[in-house]
N, C-alpha and C positions, 0 to 999 in steps of 0.2 A: 466434550462439552456437556455440561449438565442440562437436563431436560426439565421443563416446568410447564404447567398449564398457563402460567401468567408471566408475561415479560417483566423483567426487572426495570427496564427503561423503555418508554415509548415517547417518540417525538411525533406529534400529530399535526400536520398541515402548517408548519411554522414558516412565517415570512419575517424578514427583517430588512428595512431600508434605512440607511443612515442619512441624516440631514445633509442636503446638498449633493447626494449621490444621484447619478443618472440611471442606475439600475439597482435592483435589490441585492443585498449581500447574501440573503437566503431567499429562495423562491419555492414555496410549497414543499418543504422538506418533511418526509414522513418515513419512519422506520422504527423497528423495535430491537432491543437487545435482550437476549435470554440470560437467565442466571448462569454464572460461570463461563460466559462466552468471551472470547478474545475477538473484539469487534474493532476493525480499523476504518478510519476515515482518511482516504487518500485523495490528493489533488495538488495541482500546482499552486503557486502563490496567488492569492486573490480569488481562489475558488470558493471561499466561505467556510473552510473547515475549522479554522480557529474561532471564528464567530460562533459556529455551531457548538464547539466545545465550551466556550464561555457561557453560552446560553444554558447548557446542561448543568454547569457549575453554579449558575445563578448570577453571574457577573453582567449578563446582558438579558434584556427582556424582549420577547418577540412582539412584533406589531400584531400578528395574527397567529393563532395556533396555541397548542398546549404542550407542556412537558409533564409526563407522568412517571412516577416511580412506584413499582408494585401496585399499579392501578390508581394511585393517589395523585391528584393534581398538585404539582409543586411549582407551577409556572411562576407564581408570585411569592414563593417562599425564599427568604434571603439565603445567601450562600452558607452562612454559619449554621443554619438549621437543616441543611440538606446532608444526607448521609453519604457524601461523596468527598474524595480527596483528589487534589490535582498535583501532578509532578510536571514541573516546567524544565525547559532546556537550561535555564540559568541557575538551577540548584536552590538558590535563596536560603542558604544555611546561615545561621547566626555566627559571625566570626569569633565572638568572644566566648562561645560555649564549646565544650568538648563534643565529640561525636555522640557520646552517650546522652549528654544533656540535650543536644539537638533533637535526637530521636524521641526522647522522653517528653519533649516540650508540649505536644498536643495533649498528652495525658495530664500534664501539669495544669494546663488551661481547663481541662475537664474536671479538675478537682480530685484526681486520683492520689492516693497516698504515695509517699516517696518510694517506699520499698516495692510497691506494686508497679509503679511506672518504670522504675529502673529495671526490674525483672523483665517486664514486657519489652522494654527497649533493647535489652541484651538479647532476648529471644529473636527479635526482628533483625538485629545486626548479624546474628548467626545465619539467619535465612538468606541474607545477601552476602555471606562470606566476608563480613567486616567485623567480626567479634574481636579480633586482635587489635583493632584500631580505636577502641572505645574511648581511650584517654586522650587521643590526639585532637588538635584543633583543625578546622577545615583547611587552613592554608598549608597544613602539613600533608595534605592528601593530593593525589593526582585527580584529573578530571573524571576519570572512570570511577575512582573511589568515592568522590563527592556525589556522583550521580547515584551510587548504591546507597549512600547515607540518606539522600533525599527520598529514595524509594522506601527505605526502612521507616523513615519518619511518616511517610504517607500511609503506610499499611499498619502502623502500630495501633491505631484505633479500630482496625478491621472494618473499613467502610464497605458498604454494599457495592459501590462502584468506584473504581479507580480510573481517573482521567489522566492521560499522558499526552502532553503537548510537545511533540517533536523532541522527546527527552534525550535522544542520542545524537542530535544534530551537531553538537560541539565536539564530538569525539572522533578520533581517527578511525580508519576503516577496520583495523584489527580489533580495536576496543568495541566498536559498534557490533561487530559480529559476535564477540564474546557476550556482550550485554543482551543481544537478541536471544541467545540460548538461555541466559539467566532469567530473562523476563518470562519466557515460555514456561520454564520449570517452576518459577515462583507463582505464576498465575495458576498453574495446575495444582500446586500444593495448597494454595490458599483457597481456591474455588471462588475467588472474587471476579466479578465481571470487569474486564478491562475495556475501556474505550480509548483507542490509540490514534492520535492524529499525526500524519506524516506526509511529506511530499516524496518520500523515497519508496518506490514501488517494490524494491527488493525486501525492505523491512515489512511492508504490509503483506506481501505474498508469503513470506517465510514464517510469519508468526500467527496469522489470523485464522479464525474459524470462518469469518465472513468479512468482506470488504465492501465499503460504499465508496465508489469513485465519484468525485465531485468535479463539476466544471461550471464556472460562472453562476455559482449559487444554487445549482441543481444537482441532484444525484443522477449521474450519467448511466451508472449500472450498479446494482447491488447483487452480490452473489459470493460463492466460495472462491478462493484464489484460483482454483483450476477452471471454474466457469468463466471467470473474468479473463484469464490468460488465454485459454483455448477457444472460448466462444464469445469474443467481444461483441457488444451490442451496437457499437458505433465506430466510426473512423477515429474519433478522439480517443476512445478507450484502447483501440488496437495500437495506436501510436504511443500513447502515454504509458501504458503498461507493457513492458518489454519493448523490443525493437522489431518493427515490421516494415517490409516493403509495401508501399501503397501504390498500386499500379492501375492505370486506366485500362479498362476493357470495354468491349462492345458485346451486347447480347444479340445474337442473330437467330431468328426463328428456324426451327428444323423439326425433324421427327421427334416427338416426345418432349418438346419444350424448346428452350433457347440455349444455344451453345455459346460459350464465351470465347471471344477472340482477343488475343494479346498481341498488339502490334501487327494485326492482320493474320496471326497464326491461331488455329483452333487449339484449345486447351482440353486435353482428354479428361472427361469426367467432371469438368467445372461447368455448372449450369447457372443461368441467371433467371430470376423470377419473371422478368419481362424483357422485351426487346429494348435496345437503346444503350446509351452510355452508362457505365457503372464503375465501381472501384473495387479492386481485389486486394485484400491484405494477406501477406504470407510472411511469417516470422523468419528472421535471418537464419535461425538454427534449423528451420524446416527446409532450407534450400540446400541441395547437394550439387557438387560439381563433378564432372566426368570428362573423359577425353572427348574431343569433338566428334569422333566417329563411333562412340559407344551408343548402342541402341537404347531407346527410352524404356522398353519393357513395361509399357502401360502407364508410366508416369507422365506428367506434363513436362514438355521438353522445349527449350528455346536455345538456339545457338548464340554464342556471344564471344566477346574478347575481353580478357582481363585488363582493366584500366589502372587500378592501384590496389595495394594490399596494406592493411593495418595489422601490426603484430600486437596482440593483447595478452601475451603470456600463454595462457592455456588454449587460446583460439586465435584464428586469423579471420579478419573481416575482409572478404574478397569482393571488390566492386567490379561487376561485369557489365560491359556495354552490350546490350542486346537490341540491335536496330536503333530505334529512336528513344529507347529508355534504358535505365540502369537498374540492375538487380544486385542486391548484396547478399552474400552467403557467409554464414559463420561456420567455419570448418576447424577441426582440431589442428593445432599448430604442429604437432608431431606428424611428420610425413607430408606437410603442406608446403615444403620448400619449392616445389615445382610451379606454384601459381605465380609466375612472374608477369609483370605488365607486358601485354602484347600476345600472350598465349591464347590460342583458340580453345574454347571449352564448350561443354554442353551443360546448361543449367537445368536441373531436374527438381521437381517437387511433386508430392502426392496431392491429388485433388481434395482429399479429406482434410488437409491442413490449410486450405484456402477458405477465406471468409469474404463473401461478396456483399457490398453495400450499394444501395441505390439512393439517389437524392443528394 
């Protein structure tokens, strides 16, 4: 990620409430994007992420707050005068134009000479591995190919910021994964700041330098993918990003602080900030399963019985009943054939992988 003394994009204290709405679509949103950064906005439907993207593009106006680019206030600058381009899920290609003509169209509107705009369009098609399809019409392309053309058209003018609104949502899993690799490579080669909106946490974690997780119009957490995944700041983030067991615990005063009890059993190494009820998040893949008589060796340990097993290809999700609660472990499918319903097991996890929430 490129470093600069000044953010290329700043969203400062932005509020937005639509007429007739009972709560704001955006509630005091503030963050900055650095030059050359891949910045993702992640959240469920209705969290405000698309409204925020439309505001950066200039299609929506904030009720309160400002949008700045390179320190210049662009809050009331119309979309066509902002040095940004947007890629949508719907592609929005002109059906009567060839691939080359579609990509060259923004340069045509900017008044570039024909030879110049066609040369730049061919260059961008090569960047997205679509140079051999320049003469085709959009209906002759697959969904993934049309999305690559839409990307080429968005970058042909070399905007300072590229906005991407769930651009891979219409593609199948294999194509989405291929496009993720292509987007990361393209962004690094161009050095353009990408602001990427998605509800898919896998996309956000795999491609981004930083991620803003949104919930009900607010930023629930802003950080690197590793920070958000391994150190969630709330129960919402713990459950929305990745898959976690969220278990009720009790903090009991003892020597040196409060010890956590899970279903009445002390958890070795897990402390709570204060006495009383709390919740503990532990990710599925951080839970291990062992024979019922195997020693804990310093790990947190709970006895249980396998209730059911889901086969997911490379992994098994084993649902274990432990007293009055259930804990799910994600274990490798190779060698996991013995986890049949009814088997007595020991659930193990390290205290360092547990996150405790109060309130």
